[in-house]
C-alpha positions as CSV (number, residue, x, y, z in Angstrom):
1,M,133.5,121.5,155.3
2,L,131.3,124.4,154.3
3,F,129.1,123.8,157.3
4,V,132.1,124.1,159.6
5,V,133.2,127.3,157.9
6,A,129.7,128.8,158.3
7,G,129.5,127.8,162.0
8,V,133.0,129.2,162.7
9,L,132.3,132.5,160.9
10,A,129.0,132.9,162.7
11,V,130.6,132.9,166.2
12,M,134.1,134.2,165.5
13,P,134.9,137.5,167.3
14,E,135.2,140.6,165.2
15,R,138.8,141.3,166.4
16,L,139.9,138.1,164.7
17,L,138.2,138.9,161.4
18,R,139.9,142.4,161.3
19,R,139.1,144.0,158.0
20,C,136.6,141.3,157.0
21,A,134.4,142.0,160.0
22,P,132.0,144.5,158.1
23,W,131.6,141.9,155.4
24,R,130.9,138.9,157.6
25,S,127.1,138.8,156.8
26,E,127.9,138.9,153.0
27,I,130.5,136.1,153.3
28,L,128.1,134.0,155.3
29,A,125.4,134.5,152.7
30,G,127.9,133.4,150.0
31,V,128.8,130.3,151.9
32,W,125.1,129.4,152.4
33,G,124.5,130.1,148.7
34,C,127.2,127.7,147.7
35,L,125.8,125.1,150.1
36,G,122.3,125.6,148.5
37,L,123.6,125.2,145.0
38,L,125.6,122.1,145.8
39,A,122.6,120.5,147.6
40,L,120.3,121.5,144.6
41,V,122.7,119.8,142.2
42,G,122.9,116.7,144.4
43,A,119.1,116.5,144.7
44,V,118.6,116.8,140.9
45,C,121.3,114.2,140.2
46,R,120.0,111.9,143.1
47,L,123.4,111.6,144.7
48,E,123.8,109.2,147.6
49,G,126.6,107.7,149.7
50,G,129.4,108.8,151.9
51,V,133.2,109.0,152.1
52,S,135.1,105.9,153.2
53,W,137.8,107.8,155.1
54,F,135.2,109.6,157.4
55,P,132.1,107.3,157.7
56,V,130.3,109.7,160.1
57,F,128.6,111.9,157.5
58,G,127.0,111.0,154.2
59,M,124.2,111.9,151.8
60,D,121.0,110.0,151.2
61,G,117.5,110.8,149.8
62,P,115.9,113.0,152.5
63,A,119.1,114.9,153.4
64,L,119.8,116.8,150.2
65,P,116.2,118.3,149.7
66,M,116.3,119.4,153.4
67,L,119.7,121.0,152.9
68,V,118.2,123.1,150.0
69,L,115.6,124.5,152.4
70,L,118.2,124.9,155.1
71,A,120.4,127.0,152.8
72,F,117.6,129.6,152.6
73,T,117.3,129.6,156.3
74,G,121.0,129.9,157.0
75,G,121.3,132.9,154.6
76,L,118.7,134.7,156.8
77,M,119.8,133.7,160.2
78,G,122.8,136.0,160.5
79,V,125.6,135.7,163.0
80,G,125.9,134.5,166.6
81,Q,124.3,131.4,168.1
82,R,121.5,131.3,165.6
83,G,124.0,130.9,162.7
84,L,125.9,128.2,164.6
85,A,122.6,126.4,165.3
86,C,121.8,126.4,161.6
87,A,125.3,125.0,160.8
88,L,124.9,122.2,163.4
89,T,121.5,121.4,162.0
90,G,123.0,120.9,158.5
91,L,125.6,118.6,159.9
92,A,122.9,116.7,161.8
93,F,121.0,116.1,158.5
94,L,124.2,114.6,157.0
95,A,124.9,112.4,160.1
96,L,124.8,108.6,159.4
97,S,124.6,107.7,163.1
98,P,121.4,108.3,165.2
99,L,123.6,109.3,168.2
100,V,125.6,111.8,166.2
101,F,122.3,113.2,164.8
102,G,120.9,113.5,168.4
103,L,124.0,115.3,169.7
104,L,124.1,117.9,166.9
105,A,120.4,118.5,166.7
106,G,120.1,118.7,170.5
107,T,122.9,121.2,170.7
108,A,121.2,123.3,168.0
109,L,117.9,123.3,169.9
110,V,119.7,124.3,173.1
111,L,121.3,127.2,171.2
112,L,117.9,128.4,170.0
113,A,116.1,127.9,173.3
114,D,115.1,130.7,175.6
115,R,116.6,131.1,179.0
116,G,114.9,128.9,181.6
117,R,113.0,125.7,181.4
118,Q,113.0,125.5,177.6
119,G,116.7,124.9,177.5
120,V,116.3,122.0,179.8
121,C,113.3,120.4,178.1
122,L,114.2,120.7,174.4
123,P,117.1,118.1,174.5
124,F,114.4,115.4,175.2
125,A,113.0,116.1,171.7
126,V,115.8,114.2,170.0
127,I,115.5,111.0,172.1
128,P,113.4,109.3,169.4
129,A,116.5,109.2,167.2
130,C,118.2,106.9,169.7
131,I,115.2,104.5,170.1
132,P,114.6,101.8,167.5
133,A,111.6,102.7,165.3
134,D,109.8,99.4,166.0
135,S,110.1,99.8,169.8
136,P,106.8,100.3,171.8
137,L,108.4,103.5,173.3
138,S,108.9,105.1,169.9
139,P,105.4,106.5,169.3
140,P,105.1,108.1,172.7
141,A,108.6,109.6,172.3
142,L,107.5,110.9,168.9
143,C,104.4,112.6,170.5
144,L,106.7,114.2,173.1
145,M,109.0,115.4,170.3
146,V,106.1,117.0,168.3
147,L,104.9,118.9,171.4
148,L,108.3,120.1,172.5
149,L,109.4,121.2,169.0
150,G,106.0,122.9,168.5
151,W,106.7,124.9,171.7
152,A,110.2,125.8,170.3
153,V,108.7,127.0,167.0
154,S,106.1,129.2,168.6
155,S,108.6,130.9,170.9
156,Q,111.1,132.0,168.3
157,K,111.1,135.5,166.8
158,G,112.4,135.4,163.3
159,P,113.6,132.9,160.6
160,E,114.9,130.6,163.3
161,A,111.3,129.5,163.9
162,V,111.5,127.1,161.0
163,L,114.6,125.4,162.3
164,P,113.0,123.2,165.0
165,A,110.2,122.4,162.6
166,G,112.7,121.2,160.0
167,I,114.4,119.0,162.6
168,G,111.1,117.5,163.7
169,L,109.8,116.8,160.2
170,F,113.1,115.2,159.1
171,L,113.2,112.9,162.0
172,L,109.5,112.1,161.9
173,G,109.6,111.3,158.2
174,R,112.6,108.9,158.6
175,L,111.1,107.0,161.6
176,L,107.6,106.7,160.1
177,A,109.1,105.5,156.8
178,E,111.0,102.9,158.7
179,V,108.3,101.6,161.0
180,G,105.4,101.7,158.4
181,V,101.8,101.5,159.4
182,L,101.2,102.2,163.1
183,P,98.3,100.8,165.3
184,P,95.2,102.9,165.4
185,V,95.8,104.2,169.0
186,Q,99.4,105.3,168.2
187,Q,98.1,107.0,165.0
188,G,95.5,108.8,167.0
189,L,98.1,110.0,169.6
190,L,100.4,111.3,166.9
191,M,97.6,113.1,165.1
192,V,96.2,114.6,168.3
193,S,99.7,115.9,169.2
194,G,100.1,117.5,165.8
195,G,96.5,118.9,166.0
196,A,97.2,120.4,169.4
197,V,100.4,122.1,168.2
198,A,98.5,123.4,165.1
199,L,95.6,124.8,167.2
200,W,98.0,126.4,169.7
201,G,99.9,128.1,166.9
202,A,96.7,129.3,165.2
203,V,95.5,130.8,168.5
204,Q,98.8,132.5,169.0
205,A,98.5,134.0,165.4
206,V,95.2,135.5,166.4
207,R,96.2,136.8,169.9
208,S,99.9,137.8,169.7
209,P,100.5,141.6,169.9
210,A,103.7,141.4,167.8
211,A,104.1,140.7,164.1
212,C,106.9,138.2,164.7
213,G,104.8,136.4,167.3
214,I,101.9,136.2,164.8
215,L,104.1,134.7,162.1
216,S,105.7,132.3,164.6
217,G,102.2,131.1,165.5
218,V,101.5,130.6,161.8
219,A,104.8,128.6,161.5
220,S,103.8,126.5,164.6
221,A,100.3,125.8,163.0
222,G,101.9,124.8,159.8
223,Y,104.3,122.4,161.6
224,G,101.4,120.7,163.4
225,G,99.5,120.4,160.2
226,L,102.5,118.8,158.5
227,V,102.8,116.3,161.3
228,V,99.2,115.2,160.8
229,M,99.6,115.0,157.0
230,L,102.8,112.9,157.4
231,T,101.0,110.6,159.8
232,L,98.2,110.0,157.3
233,A,100.7,109.6,154.4
234,L,103.1,107.2,156.0
235,A,101.6,105.6,159.1
236,A,97.9,105.2,158.3
237,P,96.4,102.5,156.0
238,V,94.3,104.9,153.9
239,K,93.8,105.0,150.1
240,G,95.0,108.6,149.6
241,G,98.4,108.3,151.2
242,E,100.1,109.5,148.1
243,F,97.8,112.5,148.0
244,F,98.7,113.4,151.6
245,R,102.4,113.0,150.8
246,T,102.0,115.4,147.8
247,A,100.4,118.0,150.0
248,T,103.2,117.7,152.5
249,L,105.9,118.1,149.8
250,L,104.0,121.2,148.4
251,A,103.9,122.7,151.9
252,T,107.7,122.6,152.1
253,G,108.0,124.7,148.9
254,A,106.3,128.0,148.3
255,P,104.6,128.4,151.8
256,F,108.0,127.6,153.5
257,L,109.9,130.3,151.5
258,A,107.2,132.9,151.8
259,L,107.1,132.3,155.6
260,L,110.8,132.7,155.8
261,A,110.7,136.1,153.9
262,A,107.8,137.3,156.2
263,L,109.6,136.2,159.4
264,W,112.8,138.0,158.3
265,L,111.0,141.2,157.5
266,S,109.0,141.1,160.7
267,R,112.2,141.1,162.8
268,Q,113.9,144.0,161.0
269,D,114.0,147.6,162.4
270,G,112.3,146.6,165.7
271,G,109.3,144.9,164.1
272,L,106.3,145.9,162.0
273,F,104.1,147.1,164.8
274,T,106.6,149.7,166.1
275,P,105.7,153.4,165.3
276,N,107.2,154.7,162.1
277,S,108.8,151.3,161.2
278,A,111.0,151.6,158.2
279,V,110.1,148.1,157.1
280,A,106.4,149.0,157.1
281,Q,106.8,152.2,155.2
282,A,109.5,151.5,152.7
283,R,107.9,150.6,149.4
284,G,110.2,147.7,148.5
285,S,109.8,146.0,151.9
286,R,106.0,146.4,151.7
287,L,105.9,144.9,148.3
288,A,108.0,141.9,149.4
289,L,106.0,141.4,152.6
290,G,102.7,141.7,150.7
291,G,103.8,139.2,148.1
292,S,105.0,136.8,150.9
293,L,101.7,137.0,152.7
294,L,99.8,136.4,149.5
295,L,101.9,133.3,148.7
296,L,101.5,132.0,152.2
297,S,97.7,132.5,152.2
298,A,94.9,130.4,150.8
299,V,94.2,132.7,147.9
300,P,93.8,130.7,144.7
301,P,96.0,129.5,143.1
302,L,98.9,130.4,145.3
303,G,101.0,128.1,147.6
304,G,98.7,127.8,150.6
305,F,95.7,127.1,148.3
306,S,97.6,124.4,146.5
307,V,98.3,122.6,149.8
308,F,94.7,122.9,150.9
309,W,93.5,121.7,147.5
310,C,95.7,118.6,147.7
311,L,94.5,118.0,151.2
312,L,90.8,118.1,150.2
313,N,91.4,115.7,147.3
314,A,93.3,113.4,149.6
315,G,90.5,113.4,152.2
316,E,87.8,112.8,149.5
317,V,89.7,109.8,148.0
318,A,90.5,108.3,151.4
319,A,87.0,108.7,152.8
320,A,85.5,107.1,149.7
321,H,87.6,103.9,150.0
322,T,87.4,103.2,153.8
323,H,84.8,102.2,156.4
324,P,82.4,104.8,157.8
325,A,84.2,105.3,161.2
326,Q,87.5,106.1,159.6
327,A,85.8,108.3,157.0
328,L,84.2,110.3,159.8
329,C,87.6,110.7,161.5
330,L,89.1,111.9,158.2
331,L,86.3,114.4,157.8
332,L,86.9,115.7,161.3
333,V,90.6,116.1,160.3
334,L,89.6,118.2,157.2
335,V,87.3,120.4,159.3
336,G,90.1,121.0,161.8
337,A,92.5,121.8,159.0
338,A,90.0,124.3,157.6
339,C,89.5,126.0,161.0
340,V,93.3,126.2,161.6
341,M,93.8,127.7,158.1
342,A,91.0,130.2,158.8
343,L,92.7,131.3,162.0
344,G,96.0,131.5,160.3
345,M,94.5,133.7,157.6
346,I,93.2,136.1,160.3
347,G,96.8,136.3,161.7
348,L,98.1,137.1,158.2
349,L,95.4,139.8,157.8
350,R,96.5,141.3,161.1
351,V,100.1,141.6,159.8
352,G,98.9,143.0,156.4
353,F,96.6,145.5,158.1
354,A,99.5,146.7,160.4
355,T,101.7,147.1,157.3
356,F,99.5,148.6,154.7
357,V,96.9,150.5,156.8
358,Q,98.2,151.5,160.2
359,Q,101.7,152.5,159.2
360,Q,100.9,154.7,156.2
361,P,102.6,158.1,156.5
362,V,100.3,161.0,157.2
363,V,100.6,163.7,154.5
364,G,100.4,167.3,155.6
365,G,99.4,166.5,159.2
366,A,100.4,168.4,162.3
367,G,102.7,167.2,164.9
368,P,105.5,164.6,164.6
369,Q,103.6,162.7,161.9
370,A,104.0,165.6,159.6
371,A,107.7,164.9,159.2
372,L,107.0,161.6,157.4
373,T,105.9,163.2,154.1
374,G,107.1,162.2,150.6
375,G,110.8,161.8,150.5
376,D,111.2,162.2,154.3
377,A,109.6,158.7,154.9
378,P,112.1,156.1,156.0
379,S,113.5,153.9,153.3
380,L,115.5,150.7,153.0
381,S,118.1,150.0,150.3
382,S,117.2,147.3,147.7
383,V,120.4,145.5,148.6
384,L,119.3,145.2,152.2
385,L,116.0,143.7,151.1
386,L,117.7,141.2,148.7
387,P,117.2,138.1,151.1
388,A,113.5,138.7,151.3
389,W,113.2,139.2,147.5
390,I,115.1,136.0,146.9
391,C,112.8,134.0,149.2
392,A,109.7,135.6,147.8
393,G,110.9,135.1,144.2
394,G,111.7,131.4,144.9
395,A,108.2,131.0,146.4
396,A,106.6,132.5,143.3
397,L,108.6,130.3,141.0
398,I,107.7,127.2,142.9
399,T,104.0,128.3,142.8
400,L,104.1,128.5,139.0
401,L,106.2,125.3,138.6
402,P,105.0,122.9,141.3
403,G,105.7,119.8,139.2
404,G,109.5,120.6,139.1
405,W,109.5,121.2,142.9
406,L,107.7,117.9,143.5
407,A,110.3,116.0,141.4
408,L,113.2,117.8,143.2
409,V,112.1,117.0,146.8
410,D,110.5,113.6,146.0
411,H,112.9,111.8,148.2
412,L,112.3,114.0,151.2
413,F,109.6,111.7,152.4
414,A,109.3,108.1,151.4
415,G,106.7,107.2,148.8
416,D,105.5,104.3,146.6
417,T,105.5,106.1,143.3
418,P,108.7,108.1,142.5
419,R,108.5,111.3,140.5
420,D,111.0,112.1,137.7
421,F,111.6,115.4,135.9
422,A,109.3,115.8,132.9
423,W,108.5,118.9,130.8
424,K,104.8,118.0,130.5
425,T,104.3,117.9,134.3
426,L,106.6,120.8,135.2
427,A,103.8,123.3,135.7
428,R,101.1,121.2,137.2
429,V,100.3,119.1,140.3
430,Q,99.4,115.6,139.3
431,F,98.8,112.6,141.5
432,A,100.1,109.1,140.7
433,G,97.3,106.9,139.3
434,S,94.7,109.7,139.1
435,D,93.6,112.2,136.4
436,I,93.2,115.0,139.0
437,T,95.5,117.9,138.1
438,L,96.0,121.5,139.1
439,T,97.8,124.0,136.8
440,P,98.5,127.3,138.7
441,V,99.7,129.0,135.6
442,F,96.4,128.8,133.9
443,S,94.6,130.0,137.0
444,V,97.0,133.0,137.2
445,L,96.4,133.8,133.5
446,A,92.6,133.6,134.0
447,L,92.7,135.9,137.0
448,A,95.0,138.4,135.1
449,V,92.5,138.4,132.2
450,C,89.6,139.1,134.5
451,V,91.4,141.9,136.3
452,V,92.6,143.6,133.1
453,G,89.1,143.3,131.6
454,A,87.5,144.8,134.6
455,G,90.0,147.7,134.6
456,L,89.4,148.4,130.9
457,L,85.6,148.3,131.3
458,G,85.9,150.7,134.3
459,R,88.1,153.0,132.4
460,A,85.8,153.0,129.4
461,F,82.6,153.7,131.3
462,G,84.2,155.7,134.1
463,V,83.0,153.3,136.8
464,F,85.3,152.1,139.6
465,P,84.4,150.1,142.7
466,L,86.7,152.1,144.9
467,R,86.8,155.9,145.1
468,P,90.3,157.5,145.2
469,A,91.4,158.6,148.6
470,V,91.1,162.4,149.2
471,P,93.5,163.6,151.9
472,G,91.9,165.8,154.5
473,A,93.0,169.3,155.3
474,A,95.6,169.8,158.0
475,A,94.3,171.0,161.4
476,W,96.1,174.4,161.2
477,R,94.4,175.2,157.8
478,D,90.9,175.0,159.1
479,G,90.8,178.7,159.9
480,A,90.8,178.4,163.7
481,P,93.3,177.3,166.3
482,V,92.9,173.9,167.9
483,V,91.3,174.4,171.3
484,Q,92.1,171.9,174.0
485,Q,89.6,171.6,176.9
486,D,91.3,171.3,180.3
487,D,88.1,170.7,182.2
488,E,87.5,167.1,181.2
489,V,84.8,165.2,182.9
490,L,86.4,162.8,185.4
491,P,85.2,159.2,185.3
492,A,83.1,158.0,188.1
493,P,85.0,156.1,190.8
494,I,84.6,152.4,190.6
495,S,83.2,151.0,193.8
496,E,84.3,147.6,194.9
497,P,81.5,145.0,194.8
498,A,80.0,144.3,198.2
499,M,80.6,140.9,199.7
500,P,77.5,138.8,200.2
501,A,76.0,138.7,203.7
502,V,76.6,134.9,204.0
503,W,80.3,135.3,203.4
504,T,80.5,138.3,205.9
505,A,78.8,136.1,208.6
506,F,81.2,133.3,207.8
507,G,84.1,135.6,208.2
508,V,82.8,136.9,211.6
509,L,82.5,133.3,212.7
510,L,86.2,132.6,211.8
511,G,87.4,135.8,213.4
512,A,88.5,137.3,210.1
513,A,85.8,139.9,209.5
514,E,88.1,142.9,209.1
515,Q,90.9,141.1,207.4
516,K,91.7,140.8,203.7
517,P,92.4,137.3,202.3
518,T,96.0,138.3,201.9
519,D,96.3,138.8,205.7
520,W,95.1,135.3,206.6
521,P,97.9,133.1,208.1
522,V,97.1,130.2,205.7
523,V,97.6,132.5,202.7
524,E,100.8,134.0,204.1
525,K,102.3,130.5,204.8
526,T,101.2,129.2,201.4
527,S,102.8,132.3,199.7
528,A,106.0,131.8,201.6
529,G,106.2,128.2,200.7
530,A,105.5,129.0,197.0
531,R,108.3,131.6,197.0
532,Y,110.7,129.1,198.4
533,L,109.8,126.5,195.8
534,Q,110.1,129.1,193.1
535,A,113.6,130.0,194.3
536,V,114.6,126.3,194.3
537,L,113.2,125.9,190.8
538,F,115.1,128.9,189.5
539,R,118.3,127.7,191.0
540,T,117.8,124.2,189.5
541,V,117.0,125.7,186.1
542,A,120.1,127.9,186.3
543,W,122.3,125.0,187.1
544,C,120.8,122.9,184.3
545,E,121.3,125.8,181.9
546,A,124.9,126.1,182.9
547,Q,125.5,122.3,182.5
548,G,123.4,122.1,179.3
549,M,126.0,120.2,177.1
550,V,126.6,117.6,179.8
551,L,122.9,117.0,180.3
552,I,122.5,116.5,176.5
553,L,125.2,113.8,176.5
554,L,123.6,112.1,179.6
555,F,120.1,112.2,178.2
556,L,121.2,110.9,174.8
557,G,123.2,108.1,176.4
558,A,120.2,107.2,178.6
559,G,118.0,107.2,175.6
560,L,120.4,105.0,173.6
561,L,120.6,102.5,176.5
562,L,116.9,102.5,176.9
563,G,116.4,101.9,173.2
564,L,118.9,99.0,173.2
565,F,117.1,97.2,176.2
566,A,113.6,98.0,174.9
567,A,114.2,96.8,171.4
568,K,112.4,93.7,170.2
């Protein structure tokens, strides 16, 4: 019922809300907060089952932990189609029928899709829900789902980037837990699909010119990495399957919430890379963004480092108890994960550099930058930054208490050894059947002691590694006016490269010596044909976009019939 309320409030016109219209965002945040608390209580108490009078929706193991994560996402999504898509995704997680899950999740993906071909292609991503897990068509459909949802994640601009990733991981975890170990070829295809998505996201994080694009690339890289780890944990006959599963569960905690906070901040006030951005210059938002980037990075012992540490231990255990060919493949997977993480770190450094270096206000300067001094710098209210602080605080808490988070979301992905809440394992990461542990609290205390000791020694001996910044004098205080030179040296004209003599003679032979390639009849006819095909394609895409809901029903019905006939 609360999901229905959230979806209706997200798309209801303001004239119907009347005096409640200015408070719609706060009301939605309260609704999502209630949903998160209920899901948290249900996950702690291990509630399962449904209602007899409406056997369409129900609760089981993976649904409640995923709803806890979805509550954070819904609180940041806002109003409009994005809020409705988040509510439909929550209902899809509670659906007991694969067809109902496909309808709701497919509609949510269409609402998040950009205009054009993405809205036509994304409904195909939920077809694996309508195909039996033991069907030969299921693994290729899962590979297609991974690629399509990776494309959807990388194209989003804000917290909605994590929504397609959540749908994909939820469906992939269910199907892999049902089918068990896959043949080697199908394992390889699934891992190659996840690796391609991860590499594409890492490249986007390095090359994108916008902060939201960089963080969307990081989200896409994380989604591809989680697909690979889930495949190794649930569908591969390796010794360290429980280690890979632990790494996947840890990745859904602190890194997820830190990424949510960073994505939400990157979309505020036009983005971080815009000139004089209030988000990049307000102290509270800079602190929240800096903490989120640190929690997301691989700096020990924070969230990203914990995931990478679990992955290294899993690879070591798996490689030591398997034959050499499979051990070599596992080492290649670990090397690829390290490369993707390095590229993601470069993207996070770009966002941090744009926030803490490029956007610093100039003190005492001339021109328009001189207005941003002291109290004239743009500021954001602490209440407006509350969503980011909640996500960053939750990420920090999970980083310090990883054992509690692992016990909370233990049913998110199927495993052989269940975890229960215990005070002795609340603050450490511990693998079942192994004495390898990681306690982030001890690492944080050790780092704090080192930093405080270095500061006290520097203060006692007057030695500091970094000199304090000395602001330079303003241009109009230097004693002379600024002289602008009008007679600038014009750049030399760029001459076009001469065509080789062989090609000139060949053009004379064909009768096209004085013509440009664009004037040739073959090129003109090819361009006209390409323009005609492009117009036909645009008209087809526009028609498919207008009939999106009907196409979803047709595609899902076709997938269901195909799954019924292809079942063993």
